Kinemage of the C-alpha trace (Angstrom):
@kinemage 1
@onewidth
@group {chain A} dominant
@subgroup {mainchain}
@vectorlist {calphas} color= white
{ca met a 1} P 81.140 206.691 84.844
{ca leu a 2} L 84.537 207.516 86.451
{ca arg a 3} L 87.921 206.912 85.015
{ca ile a 4} L 90.787 207.048 86.452
{ca his a 5} L 93.795 206.948 84.353
{ca phe a 6} L 97.359 205.366 85.462
{ca gly a 7} L 100.631 205.477 83.635
{ca val a 8} L 103.319 203.543 84.460
{ca asp a 9} L 104.586 205.380 87.027
{ca asp a 10} L 101.222 205.910 88.666
{ca leu a 11} L 101.224 202.155 89.077
{ca gln a 12} L 104.195 202.314 91.180
{ca arg a 13} L 102.897 205.111 93.485
{ca val a 14} L 99.469 202.748 93.865
{ca arg a 15} L 98.916 202.674 97.960
{ca val a 16} L 96.372 201.693 100.354
{ca ala a 17} L 95.375 203.351 103.567
{ca ser a 18} L 97.463 202.807 106.551
{ca ala a 19} L 94.239 202.611 108.751
{ca pro a 20} L 90.442 203.432 108.843
{ca asp a 21} L 89.725 207.149 107.888
{ca pro a 22} L 86.876 208.934 110.372
{ca leu a 23} L 86.420 211.507 108.062
{ca trp a 24} L 85.480 209.894 105.445
{ca glu a 25} L 83.620 207.702 107.531
{ca leu a 26} L 81.839 210.582 109.050
{ca val a 27} L 80.724 212.062 105.879
{ca leu a 28} L 79.833 209.248 104.440
{ca ser a 29} L 77.383 208.003 107.124
{ca val a 30} L 75.764 211.393 107.379
{ca asn a 31} L 74.754 210.707 103.353
{ca lys a 32} L 73.649 207.186 104.609
{ca leu a 33} L 71.850 208.549 107.532
{ca gln a 34} L 69.163 210.414 105.102
{ca ser a 35} L 69.277 207.854 102.131
{ca pro a 36} L 66.267 205.968 101.896
{ca gly a 37} L 67.511 202.784 101.135
{ca val a 38} L 68.830 200.345 103.562
{ca his a 39} L 71.814 198.429 103.561
{ca gly a 40} L 72.171 195.055 106.223
{ca his a 41} L 75.321 196.168 107.739
{ca tyr a 42} L 75.019 199.429 108.447
{ca thr a 43} L 71.075 199.203 109.583
{ca glu a 44} L 71.590 198.739 112.987
{ca trp a 45} L 73.772 201.872 113.626
{ca arg a 46} L 71.470 203.804 111.314
{ca ala a 47} L 68.226 202.786 114.158
{ca leu a 48} L 70.799 203.916 116.978
{ca ala a 49} L 71.772 206.908 115.454
{ca arg a 50} L 68.076 208.185 114.509
{ca gly a 51} L 67.191 207.257 118.064
{ca arg a 52} L 69.716 209.307 119.301
{ca leu a 53} L 68.416 212.246 117.112
{ca arg a 54} L 65.047 211.684 118.165
{ca ala a 55} L 66.247 212.627 122.115
{ca gly a 56} L 67.336 216.094 120.616
{ca gly a 57} L 70.399 218.423 121.135
{ca met a 58} L 71.836 217.872 117.950
{ca glu a 59} L 69.695 219.841 115.793
{ca arg a 60} L 71.669 222.607 114.810
{ca ser a 61} L 74.703 220.256 113.965
{ca met a 62} L 72.741 218.127 111.899
{ca gly a 63} L 71.200 220.966 110.165
{ca leu a 64} L 74.688 222.286 109.187
{ca leu a 65} L 75.841 218.650 108.161
{ca arg a 66} L 72.544 217.912 106.070
{ca thr a 67} L 73.350 220.561 104.287
{ca leu a 68} L 76.989 220.225 103.214
{ca val a 69} L 76.193 216.410 103.181
{ca pro a 70} L 72.852 215.755 101.160
{ca ala a 71} L 71.374 212.478 100.391
{ca arg a 72} L 72.187 212.491 96.810
{ca gly a 73} L 74.970 214.906 95.099
{ca asn a 74} L 78.495 216.261 95.871
{ca phe a 75} L 79.673 217.438 98.984
{ca pro a 76} L 82.762 219.844 99.417
{ca asp a 77} L 85.938 218.000 99.375
{ca phe a 78} L 87.408 220.073 102.340
{ca leu a 79} L 85.433 217.846 104.560
{ca thr a 80} L 87.474 215.127 104.097
{ca pro a 81} L 91.153 216.256 103.707
{ca trp a 82} L 94.293 213.808 103.642
{ca glu a 83} L 95.130 215.066 107.093
{ca ser a 84} L 92.256 213.083 108.373
{ca ser a 85} L 94.103 209.547 107.593
{ca phe a 86} L 96.620 210.668 110.325
{ca ser a 87} L 94.033 211.109 112.853
{ca leu a 88} L 91.051 212.429 113.412
{ca glu a 89} L 92.111 215.826 115.500
{ca ala a 90} L 94.552 216.417 112.523
{ca gly a 91} L 91.587 216.224 110.180
{ca tyr a 92} L 89.633 218.357 112.274
{ca glu a 93} L 92.710 221.364 112.167
{ca ser a 94} L 92.557 221.025 108.708
{ca ile a 95} L 89.430 221.942 108.040
{ca lys a 96} L 89.949 225.039 110.063
{ca gln a 97} L 92.958 226.179 108.232
{ca val a 98} L 91.475 225.879 104.700
{ca pro a 99} L 92.104 229.100 102.594
{ca ala a 100} L 89.403 230.740 101.217
{ca asp a 101} L 89.720 230.638 97.756
{ca leu a 102} L 89.738 226.724 98.192
{ca val a 103} L 86.441 226.641 100.518
{ca asn a 104} L 84.836 228.733 97.679
{ca lys a 105} L 86.121 226.401 94.840
{ca asp a 106} L 84.927 223.514 96.660
{ca leu a 107} L 81.475 224.920 97.663
{ca ala a 108} L 81.101 225.652 93.526
{ca gly a 109} L 81.587 222.219 92.746
{ca ala a 110} L 79.246 220.724 95.944
{ca phe a 111} L 76.518 223.133 94.908
{ca arg a 112} L 76.524 223.186 91.336
{ca arg a 113} L 73.237 221.745 90.974
{ca arg a 114} L 71.480 222.992 94.132
{ca gln a 115} L 71.074 226.413 95.826
{ca ala a 116} L 73.636 227.237 98.670
{ca pro a 117} L 72.193 228.824 102.039
{ca gly a 118} L 73.298 232.303 102.587
{ca trp a 119} L 75.256 231.095 105.403
{ca val a 120} L 77.207 228.413 103.264
{ca arg a 121} L 78.024 231.129 100.633
{ca glu a 122} L 79.614 232.696 103.757
{ca leu a 123} L 82.100 230.276 105.220
{ca ala a 124} L 84.850 231.789 103.537
{ca asp a 125} L 84.186 235.287 104.140
{ca arg a 126} L 83.877 235.113 108.495
{ca arg a 127} L 87.461 234.797 109.081
{ca gly a 128} L 87.627 231.166 110.257
{ca val a 129} L 84.446 231.242 112.263
{ca gly a 130} L 82.489 229.533 109.504
{ca met a 131} L 84.858 226.422 109.544
{ca arg a 132} L 84.916 226.349 113.249
{ca leu a 133} L 81.132 225.744 113.139
{ca val a 134} L 81.788 223.129 110.511
{ca val a 135} L 83.982 221.416 112.588
{ca ser a 136} L 82.313 221.843 115.844
{ca ala a 137} L 79.251 220.008 113.926
{ca leu a 138} L 81.790 217.320 112.796
{ca arg a 139} L 82.909 216.988 116.123
{ca gln a 140} L 79.525 216.678 118.151
{ca tyr a 141} L 78.428 214.563 115.087
{ca his a 142} L 81.441 211.731 115.825
{ca gly a 143} L 81.212 212.111 119.197
{ca glu a 144} L 77.237 210.979 119.594
{ca leu a 145} L 76.977 208.659 116.412
{ca leu a 146} L 80.017 207.166 115.452
{ca arg a 147} L 82.336 206.783 118.476
{ca pro a 148} L 79.827 204.576 120.397
{ca tyr a 149} L 80.087 202.250 116.997
{ca glu a 150} L 83.669 202.285 116.403
{ca asp a 151} L 83.916 198.451 117.371
{ca arg a 152} L 81.925 197.441 114.082
{ca ile a 153} L 83.395 199.873 111.762
{ca val a 154} L 86.934 199.992 112.575
{ca pro a 155} L 87.233 195.846 112.316
{ca arg a 156} L 85.669 195.695 109.057
{ca val a 157} L 87.875 198.193 107.498
{ca glu a 158} L 90.988 196.886 108.606
{ca ala a 159} L 90.139 193.686 107.522
{ca asp a 160} L 89.789 194.961 104.119
{ca leu a 161} L 93.320 196.527 104.586
{ca ala a 162} L 94.855 193.650 105.726
{ca val a 163} L 93.412 191.718 102.631
{ca arg a 164} L 94.578 194.740 99.988
{ca asn a 165} L 97.785 195.198 101.394
{ca his a 166} L 98.463 191.348 101.220
{ca asp a 167} L 97.143 191.603 97.623
{ca leu a 168} L 99.619 194.646 96.761
{ca ala a 169} L 102.643 192.786 97.920
{ca ala a 170} L 101.364 189.181 96.420
{ca gln a 171} L 100.283 190.451 93.452
{ca gly a 172} L 101.766 193.859 92.574
{ca pro a 173} L 99.492 197.093 91.999
{ca val a 174} L 97.780 195.759 88.971
{ca gly a 175} L 96.647 192.502 90.621
{ca leu a 176} L 95.404 194.910 93.453
{ca leu a 177} L 93.091 197.103 91.192
{ca arg a 178} L 91.840 194.217 89.800
{ca gly a 179} L 90.509 192.665 92.997
{ca leu a 180} L 88.558 195.860 93.900
{ca pro a 181} L 84.875 195.461 94.576
{ca glu a 182} L 82.563 195.606 91.961
{ca pro a 183} L 81.390 197.976 90.012
{ca ile a 184} L 85.218 198.736 89.797
{ca glu a 185} L 87.067 197.431 86.645
{ca trp a 186} L 90.628 197.662 86.001
{ca lys a 187} L 91.292 197.942 82.278
{ca asp a 188} L 95.003 197.472 81.073
{ca cys a 189} L 96.088 200.252 78.494
{ca gly a 190} L 98.563 197.412 76.457
{ca pro a 191} L 99.106 193.794 76.248
{ca ile a 192} L 98.389 191.983 79.762
{ca gly a 193} L 101.761 191.750 81.496
{ca thr a 194} L 103.557 194.902 80.143
{ca glu a 195} L 103.893 197.879 82.083
{ca ser a 196} L 101.697 200.200 79.846
{ca gly a 197} L 99.290 201.835 82.566
{ca gly a 198} L 95.590 201.673 82.409
{ca val a 199} L 92.127 202.712 83.056
{ca leu a 200} L 90.085 202.131 86.342
{ca glu a 201} L 86.752 202.402 85.251
{ca ala a 202} L 83.415 202.368 87.842
{ca asp a 203} L 79.913 203.299 87.659
{ca tyr a 204} L 79.569 206.969 89.039
{ca pro a 205} L 76.756 209.781 89.116
{ca thr a 206} L 78.542 211.944 86.698
{ca glu a 207} L 81.267 211.676 84.291
{ca his a 208} L 84.253 212.091 86.160
{ca glu a 209} L 87.773 211.548 84.740
{ca val a 210} L 90.986 211.440 87.035
{ca his a 211} L 94.238 211.974 85.278
{ca leu a 212} L 97.048 210.689 87.912
{ca ser a 213} L 99.870 212.262 85.680
{ca gly a 214} L 102.597 210.756 87.858
{ca arg a 215} L 100.913 211.070 91.486
{ca gly a 216} L 99.587 207.234 91.906
{ca leu a 217} L 96.296 206.614 94.004
{ca thr a 218} L 95.532 205.716 97.483
{ca leu a 219} L 92.508 203.274 98.063
{ca val a 220} L 90.630 203.927 101.034
{ca pro a 221} L 87.924 201.314 101.917
{ca ser a 222} L 84.951 202.671 104.019
{ca phe a 223} L 82.213 201.144 106.098
{ca phe a 224} L 79.910 203.484 105.136
{ca cys a 225} L 80.951 203.430 101.173
{ca val a 226} L 78.263 201.199 99.708
{ca gly a 227} L 77.568 200.294 95.983
{ca ala a 228} L 79.974 203.193 93.664
{ca pro a 229} L 83.217 204.159 94.973
{ca val a 230} L 83.652 207.885 95.770
{ca thr a 231} L 86.262 210.335 94.964
{ca leu a 232} L 87.097 214.277 94.908
{ca ile a 233} L 85.586 216.541 93.060
{ca asn a 234} L 89.044 218.511 92.713
{ca gly a 235} L 91.060 216.745 90.344
{ca glu a 236} L 94.250 218.891 91.255
{ca leu a 237} L 94.126 217.446 95.219
{ca pro a 238} L 96.131 214.456 96.168
{ca pro a 239} L 94.222 211.367 94.095
{ca val a 240} L 91.664 208.937 96.393
{ca leu a 241} L 89.558 206.539 95.268
{ca val a 242} L 87.244 205.160 98.519
{ca tyr a 243} L 85.609 202.224 98.105
{ca pro a 244} L 83.129 199.453 100.144
{ca ala a 245} L 85.476 197.696 102.835
{ca ala a 246} L 84.736 194.075 101.983
{ca ala a 247} L 82.376 191.901 104.638
{ca pro a 248} L 84.039 189.779 106.716
{ca val a 249} L 83.046 186.295 106.498
{ca leu a 250} L 81.192 186.080 109.844
{ca asp a 251} L 80.247 189.826 110.064
{ca gly a 252} L 77.638 189.765 113.011
{ca thr a 253} L 80.579 188.680 115.109
{ca val a 254} L 82.929 191.475 114.672
{ca gly a 255} L 82.579 194.106 117.080
{ca ser a 256} L 80.676 192.272 119.512
{ca met a 257} L 79.520 194.246 122.708
{ca ser a 258} L 81.646 194.281 125.469
{ca gly a 259} L 79.827 192.212 127.632
{ca arg a 260} L 80.029 189.274 125.254
{ca arg a 261} L 83.699 190.012 124.449
{ca arg a 262} L 84.676 189.789 127.697
{ca asp a 263} L 83.252 186.067 127.753
{ca his a 264} L 84.793 185.172 124.730
{ca leu a 265} L 88.520 186.845 126.225
{ca ala a 266} L 88.222 184.784 129.182
{ca gly a 267} L 88.616 181.620 127.254
{ca leu a 268} L 91.537 182.515 125.380
{ca leu a 269} L 94.315 181.624 127.617
{ca gly a 270} L 95.796 178.863 125.427
{ca ala a 271} L 99.303 178.507 123.825
{ca thr a 272} L 97.547 177.648 120.607
{ca arg a 273} L 95.401 180.897 120.251
{ca ala a 274} L 98.522 182.987 120.959
{ca his a 275} L 100.459 181.215 118.321
{ca ile a 276} L 97.831 181.919 115.880
{ca leu a 277} L 98.062 185.898 116.757
{ca arg a 278} L 101.450 186.171 116.774
{ca ser a 279} L 101.247 184.307 113.587
{ca leu a 280} L 99.577 186.920 111.734
{ca thr a 281} L 101.938 189.217 110.744
{ca glu a 282} L 100.231 189.288 107.715
{ca pro a 283} L 96.904 187.903 106.396
{ca arg a 284} L 96.535 184.285 106.307
{ca ser a 285} L 94.725 181.280 105.243
{ca thr a 286} L 93.097 178.676 107.263
{ca lys a 287} L 95.720 175.899 105.893
{ca gln a 288} L 98.696 178.259 106.157
{ca leu a 289} L 97.776 179.217 109.990
{ca ala a 290} L 96.736 175.221 110.775
{ca glu a 291} L 100.886 174.824 109.002
{ca leu a 292} L 102.545 177.335 111.254
{ca val a 293} L 100.793 176.152 114.421
{ca arg a 294} L 100.619 172.505 113.670
{ca val a 295} L 97.336 171.726 113.897
{ca ser a 296} L 94.236 170.410 111.859
{ca ser a 297} L 92.581 172.308 109.785
{ca pro a 298} L 89.373 171.753 111.313
{ca ala a 299} L 90.814 172.753 114.877
{ca ala a 300} L 92.542 175.623 113.396
{ca ser a 301} L 88.941 177.026 112.205
{ca gln a 302} L 87.418 176.610 115.887
{ca his a 303} L 90.577 178.979 117.338
{ca leu a 304} L 90.119 181.054 114.915
{ca ala a 305} L 85.845 181.167 115.429
{ca leu a 306} L 86.839 182.157 119.120
{ca leu a 307} L 89.416 184.715 118.251
{ca arg a 308} L 87.086 186.260 115.523
{ca gly a 309} L 84.333 186.450 117.882
{ca ser a 310} L 86.031 188.416 120.461
{ca gly a 311} L 87.328 191.124 118.110
{ca leu a 312} L 91.006 189.882 117.857
{ca val a 313} L 90.919 188.521 114.144
{ca thr a 314} L 88.563 189.211 110.855
{ca ser a 315} L 88.398 186.952 108.155
{ca thr a 316} L 87.766 187.772 104.369
{ca arg a 317} L 86.872 185.691 101.517
{ca arg a 318} L 89.320 185.235 99.030
{ca gly a 319} L 88.441 183.350 95.860
{ca gln a 320} L 88.366 179.809 97.577
{ca ser a 321} L 90.092 180.412 100.605
{ca val a 322} L 89.362 182.676 103.124
{ca leu a 323} L 92.157 185.007 104.982
{ca his a 324} L 92.478 185.864 108.683
{ca ala a 325} L 94.304 189.334 109.646
{ca ile a 326} L 94.504 190.043 113.405
{ca thr a 327} L 92.886 193.341 114.651
{ca arg a 328} L 94.387 196.463 116.704
{ca leu a 329} L 92.650 194.744 119.650
{ca gly a 330} L 94.726 191.581 118.978
{ca arg a 331} L 97.834 193.340 118.314
{ca asp a 332} L 97.089 195.447 121.421
{ca leu a 333} L 96.611 191.906 123.517
{ca ile a 334} L 99.832 190.515 121.807
{ca asp a 335} L 101.649 193.676 123.147
{ca gln a 336} L 100.862 193.491 126.576
């Protein structure tokens, strides 16, 4: 069981990640590539990735990554530094500069229940050579197996980020935490409605207690996180909780291939759809958009279906309604 303990100050320091975290996606995808189970939304990616691996040329990188990130069990915290929330390159640089004592501490935690090969034990003892090899493997993996699929990964995560930010603004931190997907559950420490802190609990492979102690918590949705959430082993690092990104209402249309996208974009020349995009300064329901644009709800739904099929909008169910959010591609189109 995972238990994350919040004080009153921690609730005021709950934040949602500003963008998809590329290294969390990378590391969790290595895990899913080896897992025997099949989960619908990444099945296509795994088939494509395994096909690329059969073509050869990645044996060294994959051997290294599979050792550090097993199908079951822990992986070193240094693979997912908080700097990667800024950019992938910032994350790579952070990994190369991890102090030797922290590398050893992370490896001890990751290999507590399995034997570490000799080269793993030497990662902190080779004047940075070992960590540069790790970054080289991560870079090749991302370029070959993840970058071609980003038009599927990024919109799903961005849709979840938009919904969580909406929940935080509308319901406050406790409302946000209560709305996280199962098996994550928020439990108040005092009477409901009082500012008394609480505990966030979730099924977890091991017993793991995290005391935030005024540091707050960053929530990171992930395409490749399935089922139980994930957090860091080292409780002294900036606290983070990675959880499964919510599925868009029409997942199959998110991140369509470029040919289909061009066909859809050809039909986007219209004042109503442009008005809808400009109105998505925050996630809004179909009814809200229909009122803003002054069209019927069925007409708004039709416009949104086209925008969604083009990768400009994502739609996520929240209770009885559906919230629509603009994607990065949609923002870029508006800014042109």
